[in-house]
N, CA, C and O atoms as a printed pandas DataFrame, in Angstrom:
     atom_number atom_name residue_name chain_id  residue_number  x_coord  y_coord  z_coord
0              1         N          MET        A               1   -5.425   13.695   -2.842
1              2        CA          MET        A               1   -4.019   13.368   -3.026
2              3         C          MET        A               1   -3.933   12.222   -4.024
3              4         O          MET        A               1   -4.597   11.199   -3.860
4              5         N          GLU        A               2   -3.120   12.392   -5.048
5              6        CA          GLU        A               2   -2.928   11.335   -6.021
6              7         C          GLU        A               2   -1.470   11.295   -6.439
7              8         O          GLU        A               2   -0.827   12.331   -6.607
8              9         N          SER        A               3   -0.974   10.113   -6.599
9             10        CA          SER        A               3    0.342    9.884   -7.178
10            11         C          SER        A               3    0.217    8.587   -7.944
11            12         O          SER        A               3   -0.870    8.013   -8.002
12            13         N          GLN        A               4    1.276    8.117   -8.521
13            14        CA          GLN        A               4    1.227    6.839   -9.208
14            15         C          GLN        A               4    1.345    5.692   -8.217
15            16         O          GLN        A               4    1.347    4.528   -8.617
16            17         N          LEU        A               5    1.442    5.997   -6.964
17            18        CA          LEU        A               5    1.601    4.973   -5.938
18            19         C          LEU        A               5    0.344    4.822   -5.078
19            20         O          LEU        A               5   -0.177    3.720   -4.908
20            21         N          ILE        A               6   -0.121    5.925   -4.552
21            22        CA          ILE        A               6   -1.280    5.914   -3.651
22            23         C          ILE        A               6   -2.312    6.904   -4.179
23            24         O          ILE        A               6   -1.974    7.967   -4.700
24            25         N          GLN        A               7   -3.565    6.530   -4.030
25            26        CA          GLN        A               7   -4.657    7.371   -4.489
26            27         C          GLN        A               7   -5.699    7.478   -3.394
27            28         O          GLN        A               7   -5.999    6.498   -2.712
28            29         N          THR        A               8   -6.246    8.665   -3.230
29            30        CA          THR        A               8   -7.384    8.850   -2.332
30            31         C          THR        A               8   -8.464    9.583   -3.100
31            32         O          THR        A               8   -8.193   10.537   -3.829
32            33         N          SER        A               9   -9.677    9.128   -2.926
33            34        CA          SER        A               9  -10.818    9.742   -3.584
34            35         C          SER        A               9  -12.060    9.429   -2.750
35            36         O          SER        A               9  -12.222    8.306   -2.272
36            37         N          PRO        A              10  -12.921   10.402   -2.579
37            38        CA          PRO        A              10  -14.148   10.131   -1.833
38            39         C          PRO        A              10  -15.000    9.046   -2.504
39            40         O          PRO        A              10  -15.848    8.430   -1.858
40            41         N          ASP        A              11  -14.775    8.821   -3.779
41            42        CA          ASP        A              11  -15.540    7.818   -4.524
42            43         C          ASP        A              11  -14.986    6.403   -4.376
43            44         O          ASP        A              11  -15.644    5.439   -4.765
44            45         N          ILE        A              12  -13.791    6.272   -3.820
45            46        CA          ILE        A              12  -13.165    4.955   -3.647
46            47         C          ILE        A              12  -12.965    4.708   -2.158
47            48         O          ILE        A              12  -12.129    5.345   -1.517
48            49         N          LEU        A              13  -13.733    3.785   -1.624
49            50        CA          LEU        A              13  -13.652    3.407   -0.205
50            51         C          LEU        A              13  -13.689    4.622    0.724
51            52         O          LEU        A              13  -12.973    4.675    1.724
52            53         N          SER        A              14  -14.524    5.583    0.384
53            54        CA          SER        A              14  -14.735    6.795    1.202
54            55         C          SER        A              14  -13.453    7.560    1.482
55            56         O          SER        A              14  -13.319    8.170    2.543
56            57         N          GLY        A              15  -12.510    7.539    0.548
57            58        CA          GLY        A              15  -11.287    8.314    0.702
58            59         C          GLY        A              15  -10.143    7.584    1.371
59            60         O          GLY        A              15   -9.096    8.182    1.617
60            61         N          THR        A              16  -10.314    6.307    1.673
61            62        CA          THR        A              16   -9.231    5.510    2.251
62            63         C          THR        A              16   -8.075    5.445    1.252
63            64         O          THR        A              16   -8.310    5.181    0.073
64            65         N          PRO        A              17   -6.849    5.674    1.681
65            66        CA          PRO        A              17   -5.714    5.557    0.757
66            67         C          PRO        A              17   -5.602    4.131    0.200
67            68         O          PRO        A              17   -5.537    3.157    0.950
68            69         N          VAL        A              18   -5.582    4.041   -1.119
69            70        CA          VAL        A              18   -5.481    2.742   -1.796
70            71         C          VAL        A              18   -4.305    2.783   -2.767
71            72         O          VAL        A              18   -3.835    3.855   -3.150
72            73         N          PHE        A              19   -3.841    1.603   -3.155
73            74        CA          PHE        A              19   -2.826    1.542   -4.198
74            75         C          PHE        A              19   -3.447    2.067   -5.485
75            76         O          PHE        A              19   -4.575    1.712   -5.826
76            77         N          TYR        A              20   -2.720    2.899   -6.187
77            78        CA          TYR        A              20   -3.214    3.561   -7.393
78            79         C          TYR        A              20   -3.780    2.541   -8.383
79            80         O          TYR        A              20   -3.147    1.529   -8.686
80            81         N          GLY        A              21   -4.978    2.829   -8.876
81            82        CA          GLY        A              21   -5.615    1.977   -9.862
82            83         C          GLY        A              21   -6.282    0.735   -9.295
83            84         O          GLY        A              21   -6.731   -0.129  -10.048
84            85         N          THR        A              22   -6.352    0.639   -7.966
85            86        CA          THR        A              22   -6.972   -0.520   -7.319
86            87         C          THR        A              22   -7.972   -0.032   -6.273
87            88         O          THR        A              22   -8.163    1.168   -6.077
88            89         N          ARG        A              23   -8.591   -0.982   -5.619
89            90        CA          ARG        A              23   -9.436   -0.687   -4.460
90            91         C          ARG        A              23   -8.847   -1.363   -3.222
91            92         O          ARG        A              23   -9.570   -1.709   -2.288
92            93         N          VAL        A              24   -7.533   -1.547   -3.227
93            94        CA          VAL        A              24   -6.845   -2.233   -2.134
94            95         C          VAL        A              24   -6.216   -1.185   -1.211
95            96         O          VAL        A              24   -5.293   -0.480   -1.619
96            97         N          PRO        A              25   -6.699   -1.078    0.012
97            98        CA          PRO        A              25   -6.129   -0.108    0.950
98            99         C          PRO        A              25   -4.657   -0.423    1.253
99           100         O          PRO        A              25   -4.280   -1.586    1.400
100          101         N          VAL        A              26   -3.843    0.614    1.343
101          102        CA          VAL        A              26   -2.430    0.403    1.675
102          103         C          VAL        A              26   -2.302   -0.191    3.083
103          104         O          VAL        A              26   -1.344   -0.911    3.367
104          105         N          GLN        A              27   -3.248    0.103    3.951
105          106        CA          GLN        A              27   -3.229   -0.450    5.311
106          107         C          GLN        A              27   -3.285   -1.970    5.288
107          108         O          GLN        A              27   -2.774   -2.623    6.198
108          109         N          THR        A              28   -3.894   -2.536    4.266
109          110        CA          THR        A              28   -3.991   -3.992    4.168
110          111         C          THR        A              28   -2.596   -4.608    4.057
111          112         O          THR        A              28   -2.330   -5.643    4.669
112          113         N          LEU        A              29   -1.714   -3.995    3.293
113          114        CA          LEU        A              29   -0.340   -4.496    3.195
114          115         C          LEU        A              29    0.353   -4.413    4.556
115          116         O          LEU        A              29    1.026   -5.357    4.970
116          117         N          ILE        A              30    0.193   -3.315    5.232
117          118        CA          ILE        A              30    0.796   -3.157    6.561
118          119         C          ILE        A              30    0.253   -4.224    7.505
119          120         O          ILE        A              30    1.014   -4.829    8.260
120          121         N          ASP        A              31   -1.049   -4.458    7.470
121          122        CA          ASP        A              31   -1.668   -5.469    8.332
122          123         C          ASP        A              31   -1.106   -6.858    8.041
123          124         O          ASP        A              31   -0.820   -7.617    8.966
124          125         N          TYR        A              32   -0.947   -7.190    6.774
125          126        CA          TYR        A              32   -0.377   -8.484    6.402
126          127         C          TYR        A              32    1.023   -8.644    6.992
127          128         O          TYR        A              32    1.332   -9.660    7.616
128          129         N          LEU        A              33    1.852   -7.645    6.790
129          130        CA          LEU        A              33    3.237   -7.749    7.256
130          131         C          LEU        A              33    3.317   -7.782    8.783
131          132         O          LEU        A              33    4.129   -8.517    9.345
132          133         N          GLU        A              34    2.486   -6.996    9.450
133          134        CA          GLU        A              34    2.472   -7.013   10.917
134          135         C          GLU        A              34    2.016   -8.359   11.462
135          136         O          GLU        A              34    2.405   -8.754   12.561
136          137         N          ALA        A              35    1.193   -9.060   10.691
137          138        CA          ALA        A              35    0.710  -10.382   11.110
138          139         C          ALA        A              35    1.725  -11.487   10.811
139          140         O          ALA        A              35    1.505  -12.651   11.146
140          141         N          GLY        A              36    2.834  -11.110   10.179
141          142        CA          GLY        A              36    3.874  -12.093    9.884
142          143         C          GLY        A              36    3.753  -12.732    8.513
143          144         O          GLY        A              36    4.506  -13.648    8.182
144          145         N          ASP        A              37    2.803  -12.250    7.710
145          146        CA          ASP        A              37    2.675  -12.770    6.354
146          147         C          ASP        A              37    3.780  -12.196    5.470
147          148         O          ASP        A              37    4.353  -11.146    5.761
148          149         N          ARG        A              38    4.058  -12.906    4.394
149          150        CA          ARG        A              38    5.080  -12.466    3.456
150          151         C          ARG        A              38    4.474  -11.538    2.411
151          152         O          ARG        A              38    3.265  -11.549    2.180
152          153         N          LEU        A              39    5.318  -10.745    1.791
153          154        CA          LEU        A              39    4.874   -9.877    0.708
154          155         C          LEU        A              39    4.230  -10.718   -0.398
155          156         O          LEU        A              39    3.222  -10.314   -0.977
156          157         N          ASP        A              40    4.803  -11.869   -0.686
157          158        CA          ASP        A              40    4.236  -12.739   -1.723
158          159         C          ASP        A              40    2.817  -13.182   -1.379
159          160         O          ASP        A              40    1.985  -13.331   -2.273
160          161         N          ASP        A              41    2.534  -13.392   -0.109
161          162        CA          ASP        A              41    1.176  -13.762    0.305
162          163         C          ASP        A              41    0.193  -12.632   -0.030
163          164         O          ASP        A              41   -0.889  -12.866   -0.568
164          165         N          PHE        A              42    0.598  -11.414    0.301
165          166        CA          PHE        A              42   -0.240  -10.254    0.001
166          167         C          PHE        A              42   -0.476  -10.131   -1.498
167          168         O          PHE        A              42   -1.610   -9.946   -1.940
168          169         N          LEU        A              43    0.597  -10.234   -2.278
169          170        CA          LEU        A              43    0.483  -10.079   -3.727
170          171         C          LEU        A              43   -0.374  -11.179   -4.350
171          172         O          LEU        A              43   -1.081  -10.941   -5.329
172          173         N          GLU        A              44   -0.310  -12.360   -3.792
173          174        CA          GLU        A              44   -1.136  -13.459   -4.290
174          175         C          GLU        A              44   -2.614  -13.205   -3.996
175          176         O          GLU        A              44   -3.481  -13.506   -4.817
176          177         N          ASP        A              45   -2.888  -12.652   -2.823
177          178        CA          ASP        A              45   -4.268  -12.384   -2.426
178          179         C          ASP        A              45   -4.844  -11.128   -3.091
179          180         O          ASP        A              45   -6.061  -10.994   -3.218
180          181         N          PHE        A              46   -3.975  -10.217   -3.510
181          182        CA          PHE        A              46   -4.407   -8.959   -4.131
182          183         C          PHE        A              46   -3.648   -8.740   -5.436
183          184         O          PHE        A              46   -2.751   -7.898   -5.500
184          185         N          PRO        A              47   -4.004   -9.495   -6.475
185          186        CA          PRO        A              47   -3.249   -9.451   -7.728
186          187         C          PRO        A              47   -3.328   -8.126   -8.485
187          188         O          PRO        A              47   -2.567   -7.912   -9.429
188          189         N          THR        A              48   -4.235   -7.235   -8.085
189          190        CA          THR        A              48   -4.293   -5.929   -8.751
190          191         C          THR        A              48   -3.176   -5.006   -8.289
191          192         O          THR        A              48   -2.923   -3.979   -8.920
192          193         N          VAL        A              49   -2.502   -5.359   -7.191
193          194        CA          VAL        A              49   -1.361   -4.580   -6.705
194          195         C          VAL        A              49   -0.095   -5.216   -7.270
195          196         O          VAL        A              49    0.122   -6.418   -7.118
196          197         N          SER        A              50    0.732   -4.414   -7.917
197          198        CA          SER        A              50    1.973   -4.948   -8.477
198          199         C          SER        A              50    3.057   -5.004   -7.398
199          200         O          SER        A              50    3.002   -4.292   -6.395
200          201         N          ARG        A              51    4.019   -5.853   -7.632
201          202        CA          ARG        A              51    5.169   -5.938   -6.719
202          203         C          ARG        A              51    5.869   -4.577   -6.651
203          204         O          ARG        A              51    6.308   -4.152   -5.583
204          205         N          ALA        A              52    5.970   -3.903   -7.794
205          206        CA          ALA        A              52    6.629   -2.592   -7.832
206          207         C          ALA        A              52    5.886   -1.580   -6.948
207          208         O          ALA        A              52    6.517   -0.795   -6.241
208          209         N          GLN        A              53    4.555   -1.601   -6.990
209          210        CA          GLN        A              53    3.781   -0.695   -6.132
210          211         C          GLN        A              53    4.022   -0.998   -4.663
211          212         O          GLN        A              53    4.258   -0.090   -3.866
212          213         N          ALA        A              54    3.962   -2.265   -4.310
213          214        CA          ALA        A              54    4.109   -2.659   -2.910
214          215         C          ALA        A              54    5.496   -2.314   -2.382
215          216         O          ALA        A              54    5.627   -1.771   -1.285
216          217         N          THR        A              55    6.523   -2.625   -3.154
217          218        CA          THR        A              55    7.881   -2.343   -2.673
218          219         C          THR        A              55    8.155   -0.846   -2.621
219          220         O          THR        A              55    8.835   -0.370   -1.713
220          221         N          ALA        A              56    7.632   -0.106   -3.586
221          222        CA          ALA        A              56    7.818    1.351   -3.546
222          223         C          ALA        A              56    7.134    1.942   -2.323
223          224         O          ALA        A              56    7.670    2.850   -1.688
224          225         N          PHE        A              57    5.965    1.438   -1.993
225          226        CA          PHE        A              57    5.265    1.916   -0.803
226          227         C          PHE        A              57    6.066    1.613    0.452
227          228         O          PHE        A              57    6.232    2.478    1.312
228          229         N          LEU        A              58    6.567    0.380    0.559
229          230        CA          LEU        A              58    7.357    0.003    1.733
230          231         C          LEU        A              58    8.637    0.820    1.829
231          232         O          LEU        A              58    9.035    1.225    2.921
232          233         N          GLU        A              59    9.279    1.063    0.702
233          234        CA          GLU        A              59   10.489    1.890    0.706
234          235         C          GLU        A              59   10.174    3.309    1.145
235          236         O          GLU        A              59   10.972    3.929    1.848
236          237         N          SER        A              60    9.031    3.828    0.744
237          238        CA          SER        A              60    8.673    5.187    1.157
238          239         C          SER        A              60    8.432    5.246    2.664
239          240         O          SER        A              60    8.745    6.249    3.305
240          241         N          LEU        A              61    7.879    4.177    3.226
241          242        CA          LEU        A              61    7.691    4.136    4.675
242          243         C          LEU        A              61    9.029    4.106    5.400
243          244         O          LEU        A              61    9.209    4.779    6.415
244          245         N          CYS        A              62    9.960    3.329    4.878
245          246        CA          CYS        A              62   11.281    3.235    5.501
246          247         C          CYS        A              62   11.998    4.575    5.477
247          248         O          CYS        A              62   12.619    4.978    6.461
248          249         N          CYS        A              63   11.909    5.254    4.354
249          250        CA          CYS        A              63   12.585    6.556    4.229
250          251         C          CYS        A              63   11.988    7.574    5.179
251          252         O          CYS        A              63   12.715    8.358    5.789
252          253         N          LYS        A              64   10.672    7.568    5.307
253          254        CA          LYS        A              64   10.015    8.524    6.200
254          255         C          LYS        A              64   10.360    8.251    7.651
255          256         O          LYS        A              64   10.572    9.185    8.424
256          257         N          SER        A              65   10.418    6.981    8.032
257          258        CA          SER        A              65   10.661    6.645    9.434
258          259         C          SER        A              65   12.092    6.969    9.852
259          260         O          SER        A              65   12.338    7.224   11.030
260          261         N          LYS        A              66   13.033    6.965    8.926
261          262        CA          LYS        A              66   14.421    7.261    9.254
262          263         C          LYS        A              66   14.613    8.704    9.697
263          264         O          LYS        A              66   15.531    9.012   10.458
264          265         N          TYR        A              67   13.740    9.589    9.217
265          266        CA          TYR        A              67   13.924   11.005    9.488
266          267         C          TYR        A              67   12.926   11.566   10.490
267          268         O          TYR        A              67   12.861   12.778   10.697
268          269         N          ARG        A              68   12.160   10.698   11.102
269          270        CA          ARG        A              68   11.235   11.183   12.127
270          271         C          ARG        A              68   11.998   11.444   13.421
271          272         O          ARG        A              68   12.884   10.678   13.798
272          273         N          PRO        A              69   11.641   12.533   14.094
273          274        CA          PRO        A              69   12.323   12.835   15.369
274          275         C          PRO        A              69   11.902   11.877   16.465
275          276         O          PRO        A              69   12.376   11.986   17.596
């Protein structure tokens, strides 16, 4: 599965979903936010992830959760 947002490849972290063009797992952003950290904290710690990537990912999660039964 590849998009301009998330990428999975057996060659990158054994297929763990990462932000496109990085080796940063998307789960890391979720973990940061669940721990009460700010988006800016995550972006500072992982400068290869753009703000646009992070916000687009979060928006996609919000949209999906609205329509779950």
